[in-house]
C-alpha positions as CSV (number, residue, x, y, z in Angstrom):
1,X,6.8,1.8,17.7
2,X,6.6,3.4,20.9
3,X,6.5,7.3,19.8
4,X,9.3,8.4,22.5
5,X,11.2,6.6,24.2
6,X,14.2,9.1,25.1
7,X,11.6,9.6,28.1
8,X,10.5,5.7,28.9
9,X,12.8,4.6,32.3
10,X,12.7,0.9,33.4
11,X,11.7,2.1,37.1
12,X,8.2,3.2,35.7
13,X,7.1,-0.1,35.2
14,X,3.5,1.1,34.0
15,X,5.5,3.2,31.5
16,X,6.9,0.2,30.0
17,X,4.3,-2.0,29.5
18,X,1.7,0.5,27.8
19,X,4.7,1.2,25.2
20,X,5.2,-2.7,24.5
21,X,1.3,-3.2,24.3
22,X,0.6,0.0,22.0
23,X,3.4,-1.7,20.0
24,X,2.6,-5.4,19.9
25,X,-1.3,-4.4,19.4
26,X,-0.4,-1.6,16.5
27,X,2.1,-4.6,15.4
28,X,-0.9,-7.2,15.0
29,X,-2.7,-4.9,12.9
30,X,-0.1,-3.4,10.4
31,X,0.8,-7.2,10.2
32,X,-3.3,-8.0,8.9
33,X,-3.1,-5.1,6.9
34,X,0.2,-6.4,5.4
35,X,-0.9,-9.5,4.6
36,X,-4.7,-9.2,4.7
37,X,-4.6,-8.8,0.0
38,X,-2.1,-12.1,0.4
39,X,-5.2,-13.9,1.7
40,X,-7.5,-12.8,0.3
41,X,-5.9,-12.5,-3.0
42,X,-5.8,-16.6,-2.5
43,X,-8.9,-16.9,-2.2
44,X,-10.8,-14.8,-4.3
45,X,-8.4,-17.5,-7.0
46,X,-9.3,-20.4,-5.4
47,X,-13.4,-19.3,-5.6
48,X,-13.2,-18.2,-8.6
49,X,-11.0,-20.5,-9.9
50,X,-13.6,-23.6,-8.9
51,X,-16.8,-22.0,-10.1
52,X,-15.1,-20.9,-13.8
53,X,-14.2,-24.6,-13.0
54,X,-17.9,-26.0,-12.3
55,X,-19.0,-23.8,-15.2
56,X,-17.3,-25.1,-18.3
57,X,-18.1,-28.9,-16.6
58,X,-21.8,-27.9,-16.5
59,X,-21.5,-26.6,-19.8
60,X,-19.7,-30.1,-21.1
61,X,-16.7,-27.8,-22.1
62,X,-14.5,-30.1,-19.6
63,X,-14.9,-33.4,-18.8
64,X,-15.4,-34.1,-15.3
65,X,-12.4,-35.6,-15.4
66,X,-10.8,-32.4,-16.2
67,X,-12.8,-31.0,-13.7
68,X,-11.7,-33.2,-10.9
69,X,-7.7,-32.3,-11.9
70,X,-8.5,-29.0,-11.9
71,X,-10.1,-29.1,-8.7
72,X,-7.1,-31.0,-7.7
73,X,-5.2,-28.5,-8.5
74,X,-6.8,-25.7,-6.8
75,X,-6.4,-27.3,-3.7
76,X,-2.3,-28.1,-3.9
77,X,-2.5,-23.6,-4.4
78,X,-4.7,-23.0,-1.7
79,X,-2.9,-25.7,1.2
80,X,-0.1,-23.3,0.7
81,X,-2.5,-19.7,2.6
82,X,-1.2,-21.1,5.4
83,X,2.1,-21.9,4.7
84,X,2.1,-18.3,4.2
85,X,0.5,-17.1,6.9
86,X,2.6,-19.1,9.1
87,X,5.8,-17.8,7.6
88,X,4.3,-13.9,8.1
89,X,3.1,-14.6,11.1
90,X,6.8,-15.6,12.1
91,X,8.4,-13.0,10.6
92,X,5.7,-10.3,12.0
93,X,7.0,-12.3,15.8
94,X,10.4,-11.8,15.4
95,X,10.1,-8.1,14.4
96,X,7.8,-7.6,18.0
97,X,9.9,-9.5,19.5
98,X,12.8,-6.3,18.6
99,X,10.9,-4.2,19.3
100,X,9.6,-5.4,22.5
101,X,13.6,-5.9,23.4
102,X,14.4,-2.2,22.1
103,X,12.1,-1.0,24.2
104,X,13.0,-2.5,27.8
105,X,17.1,-2.0,26.6
106,X,15.4,1.9,26.2
107,X,13.8,2.2,29.4
108,X,17.5,0.3,30.9
109,X,19.9,2.4,29.7
110,X,17.8,6.0,30.8
111,X,17.5,4.7,33.9
112,X,21.9,3.3,34.3
113,X,22.9,4.4,31.5
114,X,23.5,1.4,29.2
115,X,21.6,-1.0,27.5
116,X,22.5,-4.3,28.4
117,X,20.8,-6.0,25.1
118,X,23.4,-4.1,22.6
119,X,26.0,-6.0,24.9
120,X,24.9,-8.8,23.8
121,X,24.2,-8.5,20.5
122,X,20.4,-9.2,20.5
């Protein structure tokens, strides 16, 4: 969010655009910081599981059929990673949209004394 919206004015569009760009760029960085650990954890878990399965197969502790089952299970888990990313991206996008509406509404209110988006329930 822009640091200080009290001086933001819709009749100074570059100021409004700068506040929105700052919000969006910061939001993207924060989204990745928040979600990258979960994605990296999923990938680490997959790699470690595949390594252990491969070692167990190579050492004869499991059969090829068992290994295939473990690999398939790991793949199913990995398929959830894009779903997680998609869900979290949608939630992040909604938050950024709400921030943009707040910036625009505040910039209008600072000029005319009324935030039209508050009236719309946005």
